[in-house]
C-alpha positions as CSV (number, residue, x, y, z in Angstrom):
1,X,-30.1,15.9,15.2
2,X,-28.5,14.9,18.4
3,X,-26.3,11.8,18.6
4,X,-26.6,9.2,21.4
5,X,-23.7,7.0,22.5
6,X,-25.0,3.6,23.6
7,X,-22.9,1.3,25.7
8,X,-23.8,-2.2,26.7
9,X,-23.1,-2.7,30.5
10,X,-24.8,-6.0,31.2
11,X,-24.9,-9.4,29.5
12,X,-27.7,-10.5,27.3
13,X,-27.4,-14.1,28.5
14,X,-30.5,-15.3,30.2
15,X,-32.5,-12.4,28.8
16,X,-35.5,-12.6,26.5
17,X,-35.0,-13.3,22.8
18,X,-36.5,-9.9,21.8
19,X,-34.0,-8.1,24.1
20,X,-31.1,-10.0,22.5
21,X,-32.4,-9.2,19.0
22,X,-32.8,-5.5,20.0
23,X,-29.2,-5.3,21.1
24,X,-28.0,-6.9,17.9
25,X,-30.1,-4.4,15.9
26,X,-28.5,-1.5,17.8
27,X,-25.1,-3.0,16.8
28,X,-24.0,-4.2,20.3
29,X,-22.4,-7.6,20.6
30,X,-20.4,-7.6,23.9
31,X,-20.2,-5.9,27.2
32,X,-18.4,-2.6,27.1
33,X,-19.0,-2.1,23.4
34,X,-20.3,1.4,22.3
35,X,-22.1,2.6,19.3
36,X,-23.3,6.1,18.2
37,X,-26.9,6.3,16.9
38,X,-29.1,9.2,15.9
39,X,-31.7,10.5,18.4
40,X,-34.7,9.1,16.5
41,X,-38.1,7.7,17.8
42,X,-37.2,4.3,16.5
43,X,-33.9,4.2,18.3
44,X,-35.5,5.6,21.5
45,X,-38.1,2.8,21.5
46,X,-35.3,0.2,21.2
47,X,-33.4,1.8,24.0
48,X,-36.5,1.8,26.2
49,X,-36.8,-2.0,25.7
50,X,-33.2,-2.7,26.8
51,X,-32.7,0.2,29.2
52,X,-31.6,-2.2,32.0
53,X,-28.7,-3.5,29.8
54,X,-27.3,-0.3,28.4
55,X,-26.2,3.2,29.3
56,X,-27.0,6.2,27.1
57,X,-25.0,9.5,26.8
58,X,-25.7,12.4,24.5
59,X,-22.8,13.3,22.2
60,X,-22.6,16.6,20.5
């Protein structure tokens, strides 16, 4: 499966609680931090919820 590199680009401060929880579940704690996750439907759903706070790149 493909890998996705997810980077937090905006702060979670002032956002909804479920958006903050989603960022924590993805493993993101601060602006500029990146994590690599599998391209799975569960992860894509989480990314869709916080798409305004992160950038996503495909990693081979």
